[in-house]
C-alpha positions, 0 to 999 in steps of 0.5 A: 713903300706903296704896295704894287699889285700889278705892273705893266711896262709902258713900252708895249715891246717889253710889256707882259699882259696883266697877271692872270690872278686879276681875272680869277682872284675874288679879292681883286674882283671886290677891290675893283668895285671901289678902286676902279668903278666907283671912281669912274664915269658911268653911262645913264642914258640919253637926254631924250629919255629924261622928261623931268624925273627918271630913276636909274641905277649905276651898274646894277648887280655891282655898284647898285647905286640908286640915282635920280636924273632930273631935267630942269628946263633942259639942264640935266642933273643927278641926285641920290634917289634914297630918302635921307630919313629912312632910306626908301627909294624916292622915285621908282618910275619916270614922272613929271613933278615940281618937287620930290616927295617920299611916299613913306613918311612925307619928306619933301625935297626940291629938284636940286636935292634940298630938303624943304619939309618933314612932318612930325619933326618939331623939336628935333635938334640940329635939324635940318642939316646938310646930311638931310639933303640929297647927295648931288652927284657930278653929272655930265653930257656929251652928244646927248648922252648922260654920264655920272660918277659916285666919286670921280678920280678925274673930271668928265672932260679929262676922262672922255677927252676924245668923246667929241666923236659922239657929236658926229650924230645929231642928238635930237634925232637919236631914238632908243629902239632896242635894249638887249642883255647878254650874259657872258661866263667870263670876267668883265675885263676879258670882255673889254680887252677883246673889244679893244683890238681888231687883231682877232677879226680875221680869225673870229668874225668872218662876216665882219672881216669881209666889210672891215679892211684889216690892213688899215684898221687903226687905234688911237689912244687917249688918257682914259679912252681909245678910238678904233676906226674900221675902214672899208675896201675903198677907204671909207669909215664903216665904224668907229669904236669908242671905249671909255675906261673901264666898261663903256663902248660907243659903236658909231655906225652910219645908222646911229650908235650902239652903246654897250655897258659891261656890268661885272657880276662875279669874277667869271660872270658879266652882263653886257647891255646893248642899247641901240640908238637909231638916227637913220633907220634907212641904213639899218642892216648895212655895213659893219653894224648890220649883224651885231647879234652874230658878232656878239655871239662870236665874241662871247665864245672866244672870251668864255674860252679865255676865261677857262684858259686863264685858270691854267696853272701854266698861264700867268701872262702873255705878250702884246702885238705892238701893231695890233694890241695897243688898246689892250695894253693901254687898258691893262695899264689903266687897270694897274694904275687904279688897282695900285692906287690907295683908296 
């Protein structure tokens, strides 16, 4: 019989939230590395940032997988950035080149990852072999944003089947204007589930509550993602919040897109990376996306308080609001699905 770690009833009216042990047990934290994150898609930047070769890392501090983004005549691909000879990183700064050459012992690769030459290897048996080529990762793009995965559980299209809303901003006009990191003393999932409901807005975000009409706030669920829509008092859309399981947030405002990458560090520590992509600079400072820093600090204070609370010997799980916590319920069901699956 399959070992079931977590059970979340599909009926939100009957369901209880995920067991508190998920947030505090180091074993669950370590298991999520391979069971959840290695099997999902990850954001690596925007195509406008990739000239020819750009090194990147999938989830620094957690997965720590070095990858190399390659732009060949406008087509973006993703390769391992580790030499197949002695594991040196191949490209350490963005550059333009027509091949990849290891600076340690001179092994060379084509831009599609195939090993093409290696000095002083005459007489080596069964060489070169497939293992001497660079690992090719699956790579995908939507709205100019680039994604890759180590060992995806599903194809990109299925994972992000609602991400067509990313196409509402013209990718050629987006410019990365700012990056910022926040360290949060809480489990990564607590940060994400707070993002996935507007229930807390009237209680936590006084300024945002004056802009977003709480009564008309809407959540739409998809297989591995969800979209929250905030409306203003006159019914116009002031913000849309796309969540891609397990840790990607695309916040779409009139001025552009704020991308949040939630990076697990420890069971009680998370780094959240904010990347600001501006399409219309004249609209900055207005609406729901005007003061992201203050909203972030308010969220951090609440999530860090919850991190302390889930350690209580008197708390195991709670209940969901059927009208306001559909996104969090959906998120917990995905965690249970991935954590219960065999590797």
